[in-house]
ZAVEX-156057 format. One line per field, with one value per atom (N, C-alpha, C): atom name; x, y, z. Coordinates in nm, 2 decimals, padded with zeros to 4 digits, m for minus. Atoms other than C-alpha are relative to their C-alpha. Layout:
a [CA,...]
c1 [X,...]
c2 [Y,...]
c3 [Z,...]
This chain:
a [N,CA,C,N,CA,C,N,CA,C,N,CA,C,N,CA,C,N,CA,C,N,CA,C,N,CA,C,N,CA,C,N,CA,C,N,CA,C,N,CA,C,N,CA,C,N,CA,C,N,CA,C,N,CA,C,N,CA,C,N,CA,C,N,CA,C,N,CA,C,N,CA,C,N,CA,C,N,CA,C,N,CA,C,N,CA,C,N,CA,C,N,CA,C,N,CA,C,N,CA,C,N,CA,C,N,CA,C,N,CA,C,N,CA,C,N,CA,C,N,CA,C,N,CA,C,N,CA,C,N,CA,C,N,CA,C,N,CA,C,N,CA,C,N,CA,C,N,CA,C,N,CA,C,N,CA,C,N,CA,C,N,CA,C,N,CA,C,N,CA,C,N,CA,C,N,CA,C,N,CA,C,N,CA,C,N,CA,C,N,CA,C,N,CA,C,N,CA,C,N,CA,C,N,CA,C,N,CA,C,N,CA,C,N,CA,C,N,CA,C,N,CA,C,N,CA,C,N,CA,C,N,CA,C,N,CA,C,N,CA,C,N,CA,C,N,CA,C,N,CA,C,N,CA,C,N,CA,C,N,CA,C,N,CA,C,N,CA,C,N,CA,C,N,CA,C,N,CA,C,N,CA,C,N,CA,C,N,CA,C,N,CA,C,N,CA,C,N,CA,C,N,CA,C,N,CA,C,N,CA,C,N,CA,C,N,CA,C,N,CA,C,N,CA,C,N,CA,C,N,CA,C,N,CA,C,N,CA,C,N,CA,C,N,CA,C,N,CA,C,N,CA,C,N,CA,C,N,CA,C,N,CA,C,N,CA,C,N,CA,C,N,CA,C,N,CA,C,N,CA,C,N,CA,C,N,CA,C]
c1 [m00.04,m06.48,m00.11,00.15,m06.83,00.04,m00.01,m06.78,00.12,m00.17,m06.39,m00.06,00.03,m06.52,m00.13,00.08,m06.80,00.08,m00.05,m06.60,00.14,m00.12,m06.29,m00.09,00.08,m06.59,m00.04,00.05,m06.68,00.10,m00.10,m06.35,00.05,m00.08,m06.23,00.08,m00.14,m05.91,00.04,m00.05,m05.79,00.07,m00.11,m05.55,m00.09,00.08,m05.66,00.09,m00.06,m05.56,00.11,m00.11,m05.37,00.01,00.04,m05.29,m00.01,00.07,m05.41,00.11,m00.10,m05.22,00.01,00.01,m05.10,00.00,00.07,m05.24,00.07,m00.04,m05.01,m00.04,00.09,m05.18,m00.15,00.14,m05.50,m00.02,00.00,m05.60,m00.18,00.14,m05.93,00.02,00.01,m06.05,00.05,m00.10,m05.99,00.01,m00.09,m05.82,m00.03,00.01,m05.89,00.06,m00.03,m05.59,m00.03,00.02,m05.61,m00.13,00.13,m05.99,00.00,00.00,m05.91,m00.13,00.10,m06.20,00.05,m00.03,m06.15,m00.12,00.08,m06.36,00.01,00.01,m06.44,m00.18,00.09,m06.66,00.01,m00.01,m06.75,m00.08,00.05,m06.81,m00.14,00.10,m07.18,00.03,m00.02,m07.04,00.11,m00.09,m06.70,m00.02,00.06,m06.86,m00.13,00.07,m07.16,m00.14,00.12,m07.43,m00.12,00.15,m07.79,m00.10,00.06,m07.91,00.04,m00.02,m07.75,00.08,m00.11,m07.50,m00.07,00.02,m07.47,00.10,m00.11,m07.30,m00.01,m00.05,m07.15,m00.05,00.05,m07.29,00.14,m00.14,m06.95,00.10,m00.14,m06.69,m00.13,00.07,m07.02,00.06,m00.02,m06.89,00.14,m00.15,m06.53,m00.04,00.05,m06.73,m00.08,00.07,m06.95,00.15,m00.09,m06.64,00.08,m00.08,m06.42,m00.07,00.06,m06.68,00.00,m00.01,m06.74,00.16,m00.11,m06.37,00.03,m00.01,m06.40,m00.08,00.11,m06.69,00.11,m00.08,m06.44,00.08,m00.12,m06.19,m00.02,00.05,m06.38,m00.05,00.02,m06.51,00.12,m00.14,m06.14,00.07,m00.08,m06.03,m00.08,00.08,m06.32,00.04,00.00,m06.28,00.20,m00.15,m05.88,00.01,m00.01,m05.93,m00.07,00.09,m06.21,00.09,m00.09,m05.97,00.12,m00.10,m05.70,m00.07,00.05,m05.98,m00.05,00.05,m06.07,m00.18,00.22,m06.47,00.04,00.01,m06.52,m00.09,00.10,m06.74,m00.03,00.05,m06.89,m00.08,00.10,m07.08,m00.02,00.00,m07.18,00.01,m00.01,m07.10,m00.14,00.15,m07.46,m00.10,00.11,m07.56,00.07,m00.04,m07.56,00.11,m00.13,m07.25,m00.05,00.00,m07.40,m00.01,00.08,m07.58,00.13,m00.08,m07.25,00.10,m00.08,m07.05,m00.09,00.07,m07.30,00.06,m00.05,m07.21,00.18,m00.14,m06.84,00.04,m00.05,m06.84,m00.07,m00.01,m06.99,00.07,m00.09,m06.77,00.15,m00.15,m06.46,00.00,00.00,m06.59,m00.06,00.11,m06.82,m00.06,00.16,m07.13,m00.07]
c2 [m00.12,m14.68,00.09,m00.17,m14.47,00.07,m00.12,m14.31,00.07,m00.08,m14.21,00.08,m00.09,m14.10,00.12,m00.11,m13.90,00.07,m00.14,m13.72,00.06,m00.07,m13.67,00.08,m00.10,m13.52,00.16,m00.11,m13.28,00.06,m00.10,m13.16,m00.01,00.04,m13.37,m00.06,00.05,m13.46,m00.11,00.10,m13.76,m00.11,00.06,m14.00,m00.17,00.15,m14.39,m00.16,00.10,m14.71,00.11,m00.05,m14.52,m00.04,00.06,m14.65,00.09,m00.03,m14.56,00.05,00.00,m14.35,m00.09,00.07,m14.53,m00.15,00.11,m14.86,m00.03,00.06,m14.96,m00.07,00.10,m15.26,00.05,m00.02,m15.09,00.09,m00.13,m14.86,00.05,m00.07,m14.64,00.00,00.00,m14.67,00.13,m00.14,m14.28,00.06,m00.07,m14.05,00.20,m00.16,m13.63,00.03,m00.03,m13.59,00.17,m00.16,m13.19,00.03,m00.03,m13.24,m00.13,00.10,m13.55,m00.07,00.09,m13.75,m00.16,00.11,m14.10,m00.11,00.06,m14.30,m00.19,00.12,m14.67,m00.05,00.06,m14.87,m00.14,00.14,m15.20,m00.05,00.10,m15.51,m00.09,00.08,m15.70,m00.10,00.10,m15.99,m00.04,00.00,m15.91,00.06,m00.09,m15.64,m00.05,00.04,m15.84,00.15,m00.14,m15.58,m00.06,00.03,m15.60,m00.05,00.02,m15.65,m00.09,00.14,m15.88,m00.10,00.11,m16.08,m00.11,00.14,m16.45,m00.05,00.08,m16.70,m00.13,00.09,m16.98,m00.15,00.13,m17.36,m00.05,00.09,m17.50,00.07,m00.13,m17.40,00.11,m00.08,m17.20,00.02,m00.07,m17.15,00.09,m00.06,m17.05,00.16,m00.14,m16.79,00.11,m00.09,m16.66,00.08,m00.05,m16.62,00.13,m00.11,m16.45,00.17,m00.12,m16.21,00.12,m00.09,m16.11,00.08,00.00,m16.07,00.15,m00.09,m15.82,00.11,m00.13,m15.60,00.04,m00.06,m15.58,00.09,m00.05,m15.47,00.15,m00.09,m15.23,00.09,m00.07,m15.07,00.04,m00.06,m15.03,00.06,m00.08,m14.86,00.10,m00.12,m14.63,00.11,m00.10,m14.54,00.04,m00.10,m14.48,00.12,m00.11,m14.26,00.11,m00.12,m14.08,00.08,m00.05,m14.05,00.07,m00.11,m13.87,00.12,m00.06,m13.66,00.01,00.02,m13.76,m00.03,00.01,m13.79,m00.14,00.12,m14.15,m00.09,m00.02,m14.21,m00.16,00.16,m14.61,00.01,m00.02,m14.67,m00.15,00.20,m15.03,00.01,00.00,m15.12,00.00,00.01,m15.14,00.17,m00.10,m14.80,00.12,m00.10,m14.49,00.06,m00.12,m14.32,00.14,m00.13,m13.96,00.04,m00.06,m13.98,m00.05,00.00,m14.08,00.08,m00.11,m13.85,00.15,m00.11,m13.58,m00.01,m00.01,m13.68,00.00,m00.05,m13.70,00.14,m00.13,m13.36,00.08,m00.06,m13.24,00.02,00.01,m13.36,00.06,m00.09,m13.22,00.13,m00.15,m12.90,00.08,m00.10,m12.84,00.11,m00.08,m12.71,m00.15]
c3 [00.12,03.42,m00.05,m00.02,03.41,00.06,m00.09,03.69,m00.04,00.06,03.61,m00.13,00.14,03.26,00.01,m00.07,03.40,00.03,m00.06,03.63,m00.06,00.08,03.40,m00.09,00.09,03.16,00.06,m00.08,03.41,00.05,m00.03,03.46,00.16,m00.17,03.81,m00.07,00.06,03.76,00.16,m00.11,04.02,00.01,00.03,04.08,00.02,m00.01,04.01,00.07,m00.11,04.26,00.04,m00.10,04.48,00.13,m00.14,04.82,00.07,m00.14,05.14,00.08,m00.07,05.31,00.14,m00.15,05.61,00.01,00.00,05.47,m00.14,00.19,05.13,m00.04,00.07,05.07,m00.03,00.02,05.03,m00.09,00.09,04.76,m00.02,00.02,04.66,m00.18,00.15,04.29,m00.02,00.01,04.30,00.12,m00.11,04.51,m00.08,00.01,04.53,00.11,m00.11,04.73,00.04,m00.03,04.73,00.11,m00.06,04.86,00.09,m00.08,05.05,00.00,00.04,04.87,m00.07,00.05,04.84,m00.05,00.03,04.62,m00.01,m00.03,04.64,m00.15,00.08,04.36,00.02,m00.02,04.49,m00.04,00.07,04.33,00.11,m00.12,04.46,00.05,m00.07,04.48,00.15,m00.10,04.66,00.14,m00.09,04.87,00.09,m00.04,04.94,m00.01,00.05,04.77,00.09,00.02,04.97,m00.12,00.11,04.65,m00.08,00.11,04.45,00.04,m00.06,04.68,m00.02,m00.02,04.66,00.02,m00.06,04.81,m00.09,00.03,04.63,00.05,m00.10,04.71,00.06,m00.06,04.69,00.10,m00.08,05.01,00.03,m00.07,05.17,00.10,m00.14,05.49,m00.03,00.04,05.35,m00.07,00.09,05.12,00.12,m00.08,05.40,00.07,m00.06,05.58,m00.05,00.10,05.31,m00.03,m00.04,05.27,00.03,m00.10,05.57,00.08,m00.02,05.61,m00.09,00.07,05.30,00.05,m00.01,05.46,00.13,m00.11,05.79,m00.05,00.03,05.60,m00.07,00.04,05.42,00.12,m00.14,05.77,00.01,m00.09,05.90,m00.11,00.11,05.55,00.02,00.00,05.60,00.13,m00.15,05.97,00.03,m00.01,05.91,m00.12,00.06,05.63,00.07,m00.08,05.82,00.13,m00.10,06.09,m00.03,00.05,05.86,m00.03,00.04,05.76,m00.13,00.17,05.42,00.02,00.01,05.32,m00.09,00.11,05.19,m00.07,00.05,04.94,m00.05,00.02,04.85,m00.13,00.10,04.55,m00.04,00.05,04.41,m00.18,00.16,04.06,m00.07,00.04,03.98,m00.04,m00.02,04.07,m00.12,00.10,03.82,00.02,00.03,03.71,00.03,00.03,03.64,00.15,m00.15,04.02,00.09,m00.09,04.18,00.00,00.02,03.99,00.09,m00.05,04.14,00.15,m00.12,04.48,00.03,00.03,04.39,m00.05,00.04,04.25,00.12,m00.13,04.56,00.08,m00.08,04.78,m00.04,00.04,04.58,00.00,00.04,04.49,00.09,m00.14,04.83,m00.01,m00.03,04.75,m00.02]
C-alpha cells in the first residue's frame, strides 16, 4: 500500500491487481499499461526473500516444494511479460517505498 500511495502522490496512475496478458490467473500488483510496466511487491515469506525467508518446521518438505514453485512461477511470469515487451519490476515488501517508487517512476516516465 505504501508504494501505491507514494506512486499516486507523485501523479503516477496505474491499475491494481490486473490480470497479466495471456496469463489470466496471474496478476500484477500495479500495472502501467501505456508504459508497459508491471510492478510486483513480493512478500518475504511467500516469495523466499534471501534476507527474511523462513521455512516452517511442520511439513518442511511440503513448504520447501511450495516456495520453490512460487519462485519458478515468478520467473515464468517475468519471462512472459518481458517477451511481450513489458518492463517487470519486483520489490520486497520490506523495501523502502520511496526508493521503490523512484525506480517505478523512472521506468514509467522514461527518465
